[in-house]
C-alpha positions as CSV (number, residue, x, y, z in Angstrom):
1,M,-21.7,16.3,-27.9
2,L,-19.3,18.6,-26.0
3,R,-16.2,18.1,-28.2
4,Y,-16.5,21.4,-30.0
5,E,-17.4,23.3,-26.9
6,T,-14.3,21.8,-25.1
7,E,-12.0,22.6,-28.0
8,T,-13.3,26.2,-28.1
9,R,-12.9,26.7,-24.3
10,G,-9.4,25.4,-24.7
11,M,-8.8,28.4,-27.0
12,G,-9.8,30.7,-24.2
13,F,-13.5,31.4,-25.0
14,S,-16.1,31.1,-22.3
15,R,-19.5,32.1,-23.7
16,I,-20.0,29.8,-26.6
17,A,-23.3,30.0,-28.5
18,G,-24.7,27.2,-30.6
19,V,-26.8,28.6,-33.4
20,D,-29.3,26.8,-35.6
21,E,-32.5,27.5,-37.6
22,A,-35.9,25.8,-38.3
23,G,-38.2,26.2,-41.3
24,R,-35.7,26.6,-44.1
25,G,-37.5,24.0,-46.3
26,S,-41.0,25.0,-45.5
27,L,-43.4,26.5,-48.1
28,A,-45.1,28.8,-45.6
29,G,-44.3,30.9,-42.5
30,P,-41.1,32.3,-41.2
31,V,-37.6,30.9,-40.8
32,V,-36.8,30.9,-37.1
33,A,-33.3,30.7,-35.6
34,S,-32.0,30.4,-32.1
35,A,-28.7,31.0,-30.3
36,V,-28.1,29.3,-27.0
37,V,-25.2,29.7,-24.5
38,L,-24.9,26.8,-22.1
39,P,-22.8,26.7,-18.9
40,A,-19.4,25.1,-19.2
41,D,-19.5,21.3,-19.2
42,M,-23.3,21.3,-19.1
43,A,-24.7,17.8,-19.8
44,I,-28.3,17.3,-20.9
45,D,-29.0,13.6,-21.3
46,G,-30.6,12.7,-24.6
47,L,-30.5,16.1,-26.2
48,T,-29.8,16.0,-29.9
49,D,-30.9,17.3,-33.2
50,S,-34.5,18.4,-32.8
51,K,-35.5,16.4,-35.9
52,K,-34.6,13.2,-34.1
53,L,-36.8,14.0,-31.1
54,S,-40.5,13.5,-30.6
55,P,-42.7,16.6,-30.2
56,A,-43.1,15.7,-26.5
57,A,-39.3,15.4,-26.1
58,R,-38.8,18.7,-27.8
59,E,-41.2,20.4,-25.5
60,K,-39.5,18.9,-22.5
61,Y,-36.0,20.0,-23.6
62,Y,-37.4,23.4,-24.6
63,S,-38.3,24.0,-21.0
64,I,-35.1,22.5,-19.6
65,I,-32.9,24.7,-21.9
66,H,-34.7,27.9,-20.8
67,V,-34.0,27.0,-17.2
68,V,-30.3,26.0,-17.5
69,A,-29.0,28.2,-20.3
70,L,-27.0,31.3,-19.6
71,A,-28.7,33.0,-22.5
72,V,-31.2,32.2,-25.3
73,G,-31.9,34.4,-28.3
74,V,-34.5,34.0,-31.1
75,G,-34.5,35.5,-34.5
76,I,-37.5,35.5,-36.9
77,V,-37.5,36.4,-40.6
78,R,-40.9,36.3,-42.1
79,E,-42.1,34.9,-45.4
80,D,-42.2,38.3,-47.3
81,V,-38.5,38.9,-46.5
82,I,-37.7,35.3,-47.5
83,D,-39.3,35.9,-50.9
84,E,-37.3,39.2,-51.2
85,I,-33.8,38.0,-50.3
86,N,-34.0,34.2,-50.8
87,I,-34.1,31.5,-48.1
88,L,-30.4,31.1,-47.6
89,Q,-29.9,34.8,-46.9
90,A,-33.0,34.8,-44.7
91,S,-31.7,31.9,-42.7
92,L,-28.4,33.6,-42.1
93,L,-30.2,36.8,-41.2
94,A,-32.3,35.0,-38.6
95,M,-29.2,33.5,-37.1
96,K,-27.6,36.9,-36.9
97,Q,-30.7,38.3,-35.2
98,A,-30.7,35.4,-32.7
99,V,-27.1,36.1,-31.7
100,A,-27.8,39.8,-31.4
101,K,-30.8,39.1,-29.1
102,L,-28.7,37.0,-26.6
103,P,-29.1,38.8,-23.2
104,V,-25.6,37.7,-22.3
105,P,-23.3,38.3,-25.3
106,A,-21.4,35.3,-26.8
107,D,-17.7,35.4,-27.5
108,Y,-17.7,32.5,-29.9
109,L,-20.3,31.0,-32.3
110,L,-20.8,27.4,-33.3
111,I,-23.0,27.5,-36.4
112,D,-25.0,24.6,-37.8
113,G,-24.3,24.0,-41.5
114,N,-21.5,24.9,-43.9
115,R,-21.7,28.7,-43.7
116,T,-20.8,31.3,-41.1
117,I,-22.9,34.4,-40.4
118,E,-22.1,38.1,-40.7
119,S,-20.6,38.8,-37.3
120,S,-17.5,40.3,-35.8
121,L,-17.4,37.3,-33.4
122,P,-15.1,34.3,-34.1
123,Q,-17.1,31.3,-35.3
124,K,-17.1,27.9,-36.8
125,A,-19.6,26.2,-39.1
126,I,-20.2,22.6,-38.4
127,V,-22.0,20.4,-40.9
128,K,-24.7,18.3,-39.0
129,G,-23.7,20.3,-36.0
130,D,-27.1,19.7,-34.4
131,S,-26.0,16.1,-33.9
132,L,-22.4,16.9,-32.9
133,S,-22.7,19.9,-30.6
134,L,-24.8,20.1,-27.5
135,S,-25.1,23.9,-27.8
136,I,-26.3,23.7,-31.4
137,A,-28.7,20.9,-30.5
138,A,-30.1,23.1,-27.8
139,A,-30.5,25.9,-30.4
140,S,-32.2,23.5,-32.8
141,V,-34.8,22.6,-30.2
142,I,-35.5,26.2,-29.3
143,A,-35.9,27.2,-32.9
144,K,-38.1,24.2,-33.8
145,V,-40.5,24.6,-30.9
146,A,-40.7,28.4,-31.3
147,R,-41.6,28.0,-35.0
148,D,-44.0,25.1,-34.4
149,R,-45.9,27.3,-31.9
150,M,-46.1,30.1,-34.4
151,M,-47.5,27.7,-37.1
152,D,-50.1,26.5,-34.6
153,V,-51.3,30.0,-34.3
154,Y,-51.4,30.4,-38.1
155,H,-53.4,27.3,-38.3
156,E,-56.1,29.0,-36.2
157,K,-56.1,31.8,-38.7
158,F,-55.9,29.7,-41.8
159,P,-57.4,26.3,-40.9
160,N,-57.8,25.1,-44.5
161,Y,-54.1,24.3,-44.9
162,G,-53.4,22.1,-41.9
163,F,-50.5,24.0,-40.6
164,D,-50.8,22.3,-37.3
165,R,-50.0,19.0,-39.0
166,H,-47.2,19.7,-41.4
167,R,-45.9,23.1,-40.1
168,G,-45.8,24.5,-43.6
169,Y,-43.6,21.8,-45.2
170,G,-44.4,20.4,-48.6
171,T,-46.5,17.3,-47.7
172,Q,-49.0,16.0,-50.1
173,L,-51.8,17.3,-48.0
174,H,-50.3,20.8,-48.0
175,L,-49.7,20.8,-51.7
176,D,-53.2,19.6,-52.3
177,R,-54.6,22.4,-50.1
178,I,-52.6,25.0,-51.9
179,K,-53.9,23.8,-55.2
180,Q,-57.5,23.7,-53.8
181,F,-57.5,27.1,-52.0
182,G,-54.6,29.0,-53.4
183,P,-51.8,30.5,-51.3
184,C,-52.6,32.4,-48.1
185,P,-50.7,35.5,-46.9
186,I,-48.1,33.5,-45.1
187,H,-47.1,31.3,-48.1
188,R,-43.7,31.9,-49.6
189,K,-44.7,33.0,-53.1
190,T,-41.4,32.3,-54.8
191,F,-41.2,28.6,-53.7
192,K,-42.1,25.8,-56.0
193,G,-45.4,24.4,-55.1
194,V,-46.7,27.8,-54.2
195,R,-45.6,30.1,-57.1
196,E,-47.7,28.1,-59.6
197,Y,-50.8,29.2,-57.8
198,A,-49.8,32.7,-56.8
199,G,-52.5,34.3,-58.8
200,T,-55.2,32.5,-56.8
201,V,-56.2,34.5,-53.7
202,P,-58.0,32.8,-50.8
203,S,-61.1,34.5,-49.4
204,D,-59.4,35.2,-46.1
205,T,-56.5,37.6,-46.8
206,G,-55.8,38.7,-43.3
207,T,-52.8,37.6,-41.4
208,P,-51.6,38.1,-37.8
209,R,-48.2,39.9,-37.6
210,D,-47.7,39.8,-33.9
211,I,-47.3,36.1,-33.2
212,S,-44.9,35.4,-30.3
213,P,-42.7,32.3,-30.4
214,E,-43.2,32.0,-26.6
215,R,-47.0,31.4,-27.0
216,S,-48.0,28.4,-25.0
């Protein structure tokens, strides 16, 4: 899990940020990205791609990462912007924001996936990087937990959709609720499974716009 970090340090870089996103495939809510700079040769036993961890394990590592990391940045691109610029561009934008919000600037980026982001920093895209790089795995956990916490708050506002259970992804329950109640304000109106019902407006049209990913 430290292969890419070791190779990059061998090139003379010292503040290596792993970057990943969560929520790209969801039908509702924002896409959230994180950038994490870990100390050199940092080992965090068991840390891997957030999708392979239980919710309890993700919460545990979320706390650990915030304690041991040199810097953590989070970027959030909301559903209305996703509909405007498409999910790929929104994901890349969220990653760019996360890097910009690092309190200690990075000098090299390890990006999960097959695309780099708009940045003057040198960077490397790594397919399945969240399973191959400890820094990217850390970013995947921060992004996932931050986004899940936001979706829990949205569930309180829009309880008909079960956001606390599926986090906005296209489960059968979620699709059935969209069909039954119509999209709510945080649904991505251009996504299949939502756009078919975009003309149906639920009775509660309010939506909170100040949800913090740090909410506990």
